[in-house]
C-alpha positions as CSV (number, residue, x, y, z in Angstrom):
1,M,-78.4,-14.6,2.1
2,P,-74.6,-13.6,1.1
3,G,-72.7,-15.2,-1.7
4,P,-70.5,-18.1,-1.1
5,G,-67.9,-17.0,1.2
6,R,-69.2,-14.0,2.4
7,V,-70.4,-14.0,6.1
8,P,-73.1,-11.6,7.2
9,S,-71.5,-9.6,10.0
10,S,-72.9,-9.0,13.5
11,P,-71.5,-7.6,16.8
12,A,-69.9,-9.7,19.6
13,R,-69.6,-13.0,17.4
14,P,-67.6,-15.6,19.1
15,P,-64.5,-16.4,17.3
16,W,-65.4,-19.3,15.6
17,T,-68.6,-18.0,14.0
18,R,-66.9,-16.9,10.9
19,S,-64.8,-19.9,9.8
20,F,-68.2,-21.8,10.4
21,S,-70.3,-19.4,8.7
22,Q,-68.3,-19.3,5.6
23,G,-67.8,-23.2,5.5
24,L,-71.6,-23.3,5.5
25,Y,-72.3,-21.0,2.9
26,T,-69.9,-22.3,0.8
27,L,-71.2,-25.8,1.2
28,L,-75.0,-24.5,0.6
29,H,-73.9,-22.6,-2.3
30,F,-72.0,-25.6,-3.8
31,T,-75.3,-27.7,-3.0
32,R,-77.4,-25.6,-4.9
33,T,-75.2,-25.3,-7.7
34,W,-74.5,-29.4,-7.7
35,L,-78.8,-29.7,-7.7
36,R,-79.3,-27.5,-10.7
37,H,-78.4,-30.2,-12.9
38,R,-80.7,-32.5,-14.4
39,P,-80.3,-35.5,-14.0
40,V,-78.8,-35.0,-10.4
41,P,-75.3,-36.2,-10.6
42,R,-74.7,-38.8,-7.4
43,L,-72.2,-37.2,-4.9
44,Q,-70.3,-38.2,-1.6
45,L,-69.0,-35.5,0.3
46,L,-67.0,-35.8,3.6
47,W,-66.7,-32.6,6.1
48,V,-63.9,-33.5,8.2
49,W,-62.8,-31.2,11.5
50,P,-60.6,-31.7,14.6
51,G,-62.4,-32.0,17.6
52,D,-65.7,-33.0,19.1
53,E,-69.2,-32.1,19.0
54,V,-69.7,-31.2,22.6
55,S,-66.9,-28.8,22.5
56,H,-67.4,-27.5,19.4
57,P,-71.0,-26.9,18.9
58,H,-71.2,-25.4,15.5
59,H,-69.6,-28.8,14.1
60,A,-72.9,-30.3,15.6
61,A,-75.0,-27.7,13.4
62,M,-72.8,-28.8,10.3
63,S,-74.0,-32.1,11.0
64,G,-77.3,-31.5,11.2
65,F,-77.4,-29.5,7.7
66,C,-75.5,-32.8,6.2
67,K,-78.4,-35.1,7.4
68,T,-80.8,-32.8,6.2
69,V,-79.3,-32.9,2.7
70,N,-79.4,-36.6,2.8
71,R,-82.9,-36.6,4.0
72,E,-83.9,-34.2,1.2
73,H,-81.7,-35.5,-1.8
74,R,-81.2,-39.0,-2.6
75,A,-78.3,-38.6,-5.2
76,L,-76.0,-36.9,-2.2
77,R,-74.3,-38.5,0.6
78,Y,-72.9,-35.9,2.7
79,R,-71.3,-37.1,5.9
80,A,-69.9,-34.7,8.8
81,V,-66.8,-36.7,10.6
82,S,-65.0,-35.6,13.5
83,L,-61.7,-36.6,14.5
84,L,-60.5,-36.6,18.1
85,D,-57.2,-35.1,18.9
86,E,-55.5,-38.4,19.5
87,T,-56.7,-39.8,16.1
88,V,-55.4,-36.4,14.5
89,R,-51.9,-37.1,15.6
90,V,-51.6,-40.8,13.9
91,P,-51.9,-40.0,10.2
92,G,-52.4,-43.3,9.2
93,T,-55.2,-44.2,11.8
94,A,-57.1,-40.9,10.6
95,A,-56.8,-42.2,6.9
96,E,-58.1,-45.5,7.8
97,L,-61.4,-43.9,9.3
98,L,-61.8,-41.6,6.7
99,L,-61.6,-44.4,4.3
100,A,-64.2,-46.3,6.1
101,E,-66.5,-43.3,6.3
102,A,-66.1,-42.7,2.5
103,L,-67.0,-46.2,1.5
104,P,-70.2,-47.7,1.0
105,A,-71.4,-50.4,4.2
106,G,-70.2,-53.5,3.8
107,R,-67.1,-52.4,1.1
108,S,-63.4,-52.2,2.1
109,G,-60.3,-50.8,0.2
């Protein structure tokens, strides 16, 4: 497996695969490093992107990785959040949505 930020090369890759692979490998390396600590410190992480999973299937893959981490490691809470274009254009709305995702259920800022 390549080191953090290193992407294995392959011919005729779609243009989005490089940035996705770099993000995935970086998050994977970070997660492995975090899990080496004993006891494992609690961590909440939001991975945010503009767009939706239908038009960007690689984001759905990252969302799946986050769900897998959550199931396998109780101390970690990873969330993948998509912001639709109209939400990104209104910074206050985007901030409110991200804050709602970051706070535990039942809490408000």
